[in-house]
N, CA, C and O atoms as a GROMACS GRO file, in nm:
protein
  364
    1MET      N    1   7.990   6.391  13.832
    1MET     CA    2   7.999   6.532  13.867
    1MET      C    3   7.921   6.556  13.997
    1MET      O    4   7.809   6.506  14.012
    2THR      N    5   7.980   6.630  14.088
    2THR     CA    6   7.912   6.660  14.215
    2THR      C    7   7.819   6.780  14.196
    2THR      O    8   7.830   6.856  14.099
    3GLU      N    9   7.727   6.795  14.290
    3GLU     CA   10   7.638   6.911  14.285
    3GLU      C   11   7.717   7.041  14.292
    3GLU      O   12   7.684   7.138  14.224
    4LEU      N   13   7.823   7.043  14.375
    4LEU     CA   14   7.903   7.163  14.387
    4LEU      C   15   7.975   7.195  14.256
    4LEU      O   16   7.975   7.311  14.213
    5SER      N   17   8.036   7.097  14.193
    5SER     CA   18   8.105   7.124  14.067
    5SER      C   19   8.005   7.169  13.960
    5SER      O   20   8.038   7.251  13.875
    6ASP      N   21   7.884   7.117  13.965
    6ASP     CA   22   7.779   7.161  13.873
    6ASP      C   23   7.745   7.308  13.897
    6ASP      O   24   7.719   7.382  13.802
    7CYS      N   25   7.745   7.351  14.024
    7CYS     CA   26   7.719   7.492  14.056
    7CYS      C   27   7.824   7.583  13.994
    7CYS      O   28   7.791   7.689  13.940
    8PHE      N   29   7.950   7.541  14.000
    8PHE     CA   30   8.056   7.620  13.939
    8PHE      C   31   8.046   7.616  13.787
    8PHE      O   32   8.065   7.718  13.720
    9GLU      N   33   8.018   7.499  13.732
    9GLU     CA   34   8.008   7.486  13.587
    9GLU      C   35   7.894   7.572  13.532
    9GLU      O   36   7.908   7.632  13.425
   10ARG      N   37   7.784   7.578  13.603
   10ARG     CA   38   7.668   7.658  13.559
   10ARG      C   39   7.682   7.805  13.598
   10ARG      O   40   7.592   7.885  13.572
   11LYS      N   41   7.796   7.841  13.659
   11LYS     CA   42   7.828   7.978  13.701
   11LYS      C   43   7.730   8.032  13.806
   11LYS      O   44   7.707   8.153  13.814
   12LEU      N   45   7.674   7.941  13.885
   12LEU     CA   46   7.592   7.982  13.998
   12LEU      C   47   7.681   8.016  14.117
   12LEU      O   48   7.639   8.086  14.209
   13LEU      N   49   7.804   7.966  14.113
   13LEU     CA   50   7.911   8.006  14.204
   13LEU      C   51   8.031   8.039  14.115
   13LEU      O   52   8.064   7.964  14.024
   14THR      N   53   8.095   8.152  14.144
   14THR     CA   54   8.214   8.190  14.067
   14THR      C   55   8.321   8.242  14.161
   14THR      O   56   8.291   8.296  14.268
   15GLY      N   57   8.444   8.224  14.122
   15GLY     CA   58   8.556   8.274  14.200
   15GLY      C   59   8.575   8.424  14.176
   15GLY      O   60   8.572   8.471  14.063
   16VAL      N   61   8.595   8.497  14.285
   16VAL     CA   62   8.623   8.640  14.280
   16VAL      C   63   8.733   8.668  14.383
   16VAL      O   64   8.777   8.577  14.453
   17ASN      N   65   8.775   8.791  14.393
   17ASN     CA   66   8.872   8.826  14.496
   17ASN      C   67   8.807   8.817  14.634
   17ASN      O   68   8.696   8.867  14.653
   18PRO      N   69   8.873   8.753  14.730
   18PRO     CA   70   8.819   8.749  14.866
   18PRO      C   71   8.802   8.891  14.921
   18PRO      O   72   8.879   8.981  14.889
   19SER      N   73   8.699   8.909  15.004
   19SER     CA   74   8.672   9.042  15.059
   19SER      C   75   8.630   9.031  15.205
   19SER      O   76   8.517   8.994  15.235
   20THR      N   77   8.722   9.063  15.295
   20THR     CA   78   8.684   9.064  15.437
   20THR      C   79   8.588   9.180  15.465
   20THR      O   80   8.506   9.171  15.555
   21GLY      N   81   8.599   9.287  15.388
   21GLY     CA   82   8.507   9.399  15.405
   21GLY      C   83   8.363   9.360  15.378
   21GLY      O   84   8.274   9.390  15.457
   22LEU      N   85   8.340   9.291  15.266
   22LEU     CA   86   8.204   9.245  15.234
   22LEU      C   87   8.159   9.138  15.333
   22LEU      O   88   8.041   9.131  15.368
   23ALA      N   89   8.252   9.054  15.378
   23ALA     CA   90   8.217   8.951  15.477
   23ALA      C   91   8.169   9.017  15.606
   23ALA      O   92   8.067   8.977  15.662
   24LYS      N   93   8.241   9.118  15.652
   24LYS     CA   94   8.202   9.188  15.775
   24LYS      C   95   8.067   9.258  15.757
   24LYS      O   96   7.984   9.258  15.848
   25LYS      N   97   8.046   9.317  15.641
   25LYS     CA   98   7.918   9.384  15.613
   25LYS      C   99   7.803   9.284  15.617
   25LYS      O  100   7.696   9.314  15.671
   26SER      N  101   7.825   9.166  15.561
   26SER     CA  102   7.722   9.063  15.561
   26SER      C  103   7.695   9.012  15.704
   26SER      O  104   7.581   8.982  15.738
   27LEU      N  105   7.800   9.002  15.785
   27LEU     CA  106   7.781   8.961  15.925
   27LEU      C  107   7.700   9.065  16.003
   27LEU      O  108   7.618   9.029  16.087
   28LYS      N  109   7.723   9.192  15.976
   28LYS     CA  110   7.644   9.296  16.041
   28LYS      C  111   7.497   9.286  16.000
   28LYS      O  112   7.408   9.302  16.082
   29GLN      N  113   7.474   9.258  15.873
   29GLN     CA  114   7.337   9.240  15.824
   29GLN      C  115   7.273   9.120  15.891
   29GLN      O  116   7.156   9.124  15.928
   30ALA      N  117   7.349   9.013  15.908
   30ALA     CA  118   7.298   8.893  15.975
   30ALA      C  119   7.257   8.924  16.118
   30ALA      O  120   7.153   8.878  16.165
   31ALA      N  121   7.338   9.003  16.187
   31ALA     CA  122   7.307   9.039  16.325
   31ALA      C  123   7.177   9.118  16.333
   31ALA      O  124   7.097   9.098  16.425
   32LEU      N  125   7.154   9.208  16.238
   32LEU     CA  126   7.029   9.285  16.235
   32LEU      C  127   6.909   9.193  16.214
   32LEU      O  128   6.807   9.206  16.282
   33PHE      N  129   6.921   9.100  16.120
   33PHE     CA  130   6.812   9.007  16.094
   33PHE      C  131   6.786   8.916  16.215
   33PHE      O  132   6.672   8.884  16.244
   34LEU      N  133   6.892   8.876  16.284
   34LEU     CA  134   6.876   8.791  16.402
   34LEU      C  135   6.800   8.867  16.512
   34LEU      O  136   6.712   8.811  16.577
   35THR      N  137   6.836   8.992  16.533
   35THR     CA  138   6.765   9.074  16.632
   35THR      C  139   6.617   9.089  16.592
   35THR      O  140   6.528   9.078  16.677
   36ASP      N  141   6.594   9.114  16.464
   36ASP     CA  142   6.456   9.123  16.416
   36ASP      C  143   6.380   8.993  16.440
   36ASP      O  144   6.265   8.995  16.483
   37ALA      N  145   6.445   8.880  16.413
   37ALA     CA  146   6.381   8.749  16.434
   37ALA      C  147   6.341   8.732  16.580
   37ALA      O  148   6.229   8.689  16.609
   38GLU      N  149   6.430   8.764  16.669
   38GLU     CA  150   6.401   8.752  16.813
   38GLU      C  151   6.284   8.841  16.853
   38GLU      O  152   6.194   8.799  16.926
   39ASP      N  153   6.285   8.966  16.804
   39ASP     CA  154   6.177   9.060  16.836
   39ASP      C  155   6.043   9.010  16.782
   39ASP      O  156   5.941   9.018  16.850
   40LEU      N  157   6.044   8.960  16.660
   40LEU     CA  158   5.920   8.912  16.598
   40LEU      C  159   5.863   8.792  16.673
   40LEU      O  160   5.742   8.785  16.695
   41VAL      N  161   5.946   8.699  16.712
   41VAL     CA  162   5.899   8.582  16.786
   41VAL      C  163   5.843   8.626  16.922
   41VAL      O  164   5.741   8.574  16.968
   42ARG      N  165   5.911   8.720  16.983
   42ARG     CA  166   5.868   8.769  17.115
   42ARG      C  167   5.726   8.828  17.110
   42ARG      O  168   5.652   8.818  17.208
   43ILE      N  169   5.688   8.890  16.997
   43ILE     CA  170   5.555   8.949  16.988
   43ILE      C  171   5.456   8.858  16.916
   43ILE      O  172   5.348   8.902  16.877
   44GLY      N  173   5.492   8.732  16.900
   44GLY     CA  174   5.399   8.634  16.844
   44GLY      C  175   5.395   8.627  16.693
   44GLY      O  176   5.302   8.568  16.637
   45LYS      N  177   5.491   8.685  16.626
   45LYS     CA  178   5.496   8.682  16.478
   45LYS      C  179   5.598   8.578  16.433
   45LYS      O  180   5.698   8.610  16.370
   46GLU      N  181   5.568   8.451  16.467
   46GLU     CA  182   5.664   8.343  16.440
   46GLU      C  183   5.695   8.326  16.292
   46GLU      O  184   5.809   8.300  16.255
   47ARG      N  185   5.594   8.339  16.207
   47ARG     CA  186   5.616   8.320  16.064
   47ARG      C  187   5.715   8.424  16.010
   47ARG      O  188   5.808   8.391  15.936
   48MET      N  189   5.695   8.549  16.047
   48MET     CA  190   5.787   8.654  16.003
   48MET      C  191   5.922   8.640  16.072
   48MET      O  192   6.026   8.671  16.013
   49GLY      N  193   5.922   8.591  16.196
   49GLY     CA  194   6.047   8.564  16.266
   49GLY      C  195   6.130   8.458  16.195
   49GLY      O  196   6.252   8.468  16.188
   50THR      N  197   6.062   8.358  16.142
   50THR     CA  198   6.131   8.252  16.068
   50THR      C  199   6.195   8.308  15.941
   50THR      O  200   6.306   8.270  15.906
   51ILE      N  201   6.125   8.397  15.874
   51ILE     CA  202   6.181   8.459  15.753
   51ILE      C  203   6.304   8.543  15.788
   51ILE      O  204   6.405   8.539  15.717
   52ALA      N  205   6.295   8.619  15.896
   52ALA     CA  206   6.410   8.700  15.939
   52ALA      C  207   6.526   8.610  15.979
   52ALA      O  208   6.642   8.642  15.950
   53LEU      N  209   6.497   8.497  16.045
   53LEU     CA  210   6.603   8.404  16.083
   53LEU      C  211   6.669   8.343  15.960
   53LEU      O  212   6.791   8.326  15.958
   54TYR      N  213   6.591   8.309  15.859
   54TYR     CA  214   6.648   8.257  15.734
   54TYR      C  215   6.743   8.362  15.673
   54TYR      O  216   6.851   8.328  15.626
   55ASN      N  217   6.701   8.488  15.674
   55ASN     CA  218   6.787   8.593  15.620
   55ASN      C  219   6.916   8.607  15.700
   55ASN      O  220   7.022   8.632  15.643
   56ALA      N  221   6.908   8.592  15.831
   56ALA     CA  222   7.029   8.597  15.914
   56ALA      C  223   7.122   8.482  15.875
   56ALA      O  224   7.242   8.503  15.855
   57PHE      N  225   7.068   8.364  15.863
   57PHE     CA  226   7.144   8.245  15.823
   57PHE      C  227   7.209   8.267  15.686
   57PHE      O  228   7.327   8.238  15.668
   58PHE      N  229   7.132   8.318  15.591
   58PHE     CA  230   7.182   8.344  15.456
   58PHE      C  231   7.302   8.439  15.459
   58PHE      O  232   7.402   8.414  15.392
   59HIS      N  233   7.292   8.545  15.537
   59HIS     CA  234   7.400   8.643  15.540
   59HIS      C  235   7.525   8.588  15.610
   59HIS      O  236   7.637   8.627  15.574
   60VAL      N  237   7.510   8.501  15.707
   60VAL     CA  238   7.627   8.436  15.767
   60VAL      C  239   7.696   8.347  15.663
   60VAL      O  240   7.818   8.350  15.649
   61ALA      N  241   7.617   8.268  15.592
   61ALA     CA  242   7.674   8.182  15.488
   61ALA      C  243   7.741   8.266  15.379
   61ALA      O  244   7.850   8.233  15.331
   62ARG      N  245   7.677   8.375  15.343
   62ARG     CA  246   7.732   8.462  15.240
   62ARG      C  247   7.864   8.524  15.285
   62ARG      O  248   7.956   8.542  15.205
   63ALA      N  249   7.875   8.556  15.413
   63ALA     CA  250   8.000   8.610  15.467
   63ALA      C  251   8.115   8.512  15.448
   63ALA      O  252   8.226   8.552  15.414
   64LEU      N  253   8.087   8.384  15.469
   64LEU     CA  254   8.190   8.282  15.447
   64LEU      C  255   8.233   8.280  15.301
   64LEU      O  256   8.352   8.268  15.271
   65LEU      N  257   8.137   8.291  15.211
   65LEU     CA  258   8.171   8.292  15.069
   65LEU      C  259   8.253   8.415  15.033
   65LEU      O  260   8.352   8.404  14.960
   66PHE      N  261   8.214   8.532  15.082
   66PHE     CA  262   8.294   8.653  15.056
   66PHE      C  263   8.437   8.634  15.104
   66PHE      O  264   8.532   8.670  15.035
   67LYS      N  265   8.451   8.579  15.226
   67LYS     CA  266   8.584   8.556  15.283
   67LYS      C  267   8.666   8.462  15.194
   67LYS      O  268   8.786   8.480  15.179
   68ASP      N  269   8.600   8.362  15.136
   68ASP     CA  270   8.668   8.263  15.053
   68ASP      C  271   8.683   8.307  14.907
   68ASP      O  272   8.748   8.237  14.829
   69GLY      N  273   8.625   8.421  14.870
   69GLY     CA  274   8.635   8.466  14.731
   69GLY      C  275   8.540   8.396  14.637
   69GLY      O  276   8.577   8.360  14.525
   70ILE      N  277   8.418   8.375  14.683
   70ILE     CA  278   8.316   8.310  14.602
   70ILE      C  279   8.195   8.402  14.590
   70ILE      O  280   8.146   8.455  14.690
   71LYS      N  281   8.148   8.422  14.468
   71LYS     CA  282   8.025   8.497  14.443
   71LYS      C  283   7.913   8.397  14.417
   71LYS      O  284   7.931   8.299  14.345
   72GLU      N  285   7.797   8.423  14.477
   72GLU     CA  286   7.686   8.328  14.465
   72GLU      C  287   7.570   8.385  14.384
   72GLU      O  288   7.547   8.506  14.380
   73ARG      N  289   7.498   8.293  14.321
   73ARG     CA  290   7.375   8.327  14.251
   73ARG      C  291   7.268   8.224  14.278
   73ARG      O  292   7.168   8.216  14.206
   74SER      N  293   7.286   8.144  14.383
   74SER     CA  294   7.192   8.036  14.413
   74SER      C  295   7.201   7.998  14.560
   74SER      O  296   7.309   7.967  14.611
   75HIS      N  297   7.088   8.002  14.629
   75HIS     CA  298   7.086   7.960  14.769
   75HIS      C  299   7.121   7.811  14.781
   75HIS      O  300   7.192   7.772  14.873
   76PHE      N  301   7.074   7.731  14.689
   76PHE     CA  302   7.106   7.588  14.688
   76PHE      C  303   7.258   7.568  14.679
   76PHE      O  304   7.314   7.485  14.750
   77CYS      N  305   7.322   7.644  14.591
   77CYS     CA  306   7.466   7.628  14.571
   77CYS      C  307   7.546   7.680  14.690
   77CYS      O  308   7.654   7.628  14.719
   78ILE      N  309   7.494   7.781  14.760
   78ILE     CA  310   7.559   7.825  14.883
   78ILE      C  311   7.567   7.708  14.980
   78ILE      O  312   7.672   7.682  15.039
   79ALA      N  313   7.456   7.639  14.997
   79ALA     CA  314   7.451   7.525  15.090
   79ALA      C  315   7.548   7.415  15.048
   79ALA      O  316   7.616   7.358  15.134
   80ARG      N  317   7.556   7.385  14.918
   80ARG     CA  318   7.649   7.281  14.873
   80ARG      C  319   7.793   7.323  14.901
   80ARG      O  320   7.875   7.239  14.941
   81TYR      N  321   7.826   7.450  14.882
   81TYR     CA  322   7.961   7.499  14.908
   81TYR      C  323   7.995   7.486  15.056
   81TYR      O  324   8.101   7.434  15.091
   82ILE      N  325   7.907   7.532  15.142
   82ILE     CA  326   7.930   7.526  15.286
   82ILE      C  327   7.948   7.382  15.332
   82ILE      O  328   8.036   7.351  15.412
   83GLU      N  329   7.864   7.293  15.279
   83GLU     CA  330   7.875   7.151  15.315
   83GLU      C  331   8.012   7.095  15.280
   83GLU      O  332   8.077   7.029  15.361
   84GLU      N  333   8.056   7.122  15.157
   84GLU     CA  334   8.183   7.064  15.113
   84GLU      C  335   8.304   7.132  15.177
   84GLU      O  336   8.399   7.065  15.219
   85LYS      N  337   8.302   7.263  15.186
   85LYS     CA  338   8.417   7.337  15.237
   85LYS      C  339   8.431   7.328  15.389
   85LYS      O  340   8.541   7.316  15.442
   86TYR      N  341   8.318   7.332  15.458
   86TYR     CA  342   8.321   7.339  15.604
   86TYR      C  343   8.266   7.213  15.673
   86TYR      O  344   8.266   7.205  15.796
   87GLY      N  345   8.220   7.116  15.596
   87GLY     CA  346   8.175   6.990  15.652
   87GLY      C  347   8.046   6.999  15.732
   87GLY      O  348   8.018   6.913  15.816
   88THR      N  349   7.966   7.102  15.705
   88THR     CA  350   7.839   7.121  15.774
   88THR      C  351   7.726   7.092  15.678
   88THR      O  352   7.723   7.147  15.568
   89VAL      N  353   7.635   7.006  15.716
   89VAL     CA  354   7.524   6.971  15.627
   89VAL      C  355   7.415   7.076  15.640
   89VAL      O  356   7.368   7.106  15.750
   90LEU      N  357   7.376   7.131  15.526
   90LEU     CA  358   7.269   7.229  15.520
   90LEU      C  359   7.158   7.177  15.430
   90LEU      O  360   7.175   7.077  15.361
   91ILE      N  361   7.049   7.243  15.433
   91ILE     CA  362   6.935   7.203  15.349
   91ILE      C  363   6.968   7.229  15.204
   91ILE      O  364   6.886   7.202  15.116
   0.00000   0.00000   0.00000
């Protein structure tokens, strides 16, 4: 059993209706977090900038899941899905 199939079996990822509306909303949220990250780094708040950057990354990944019709309940499982579906290795 793969890590991804385990995520689905444990219902940490579930199939839902795809939603471009939710995907777009998540991308807008990602853009806000990215701007915050840049601003925080600029004023010397690198630690908080890193947290904002992680949130931007999370919302971009989440947008892909919304587009594909996947609901998430685990950051680990989001990464496994992106790796398998899009061929990009994530943490």
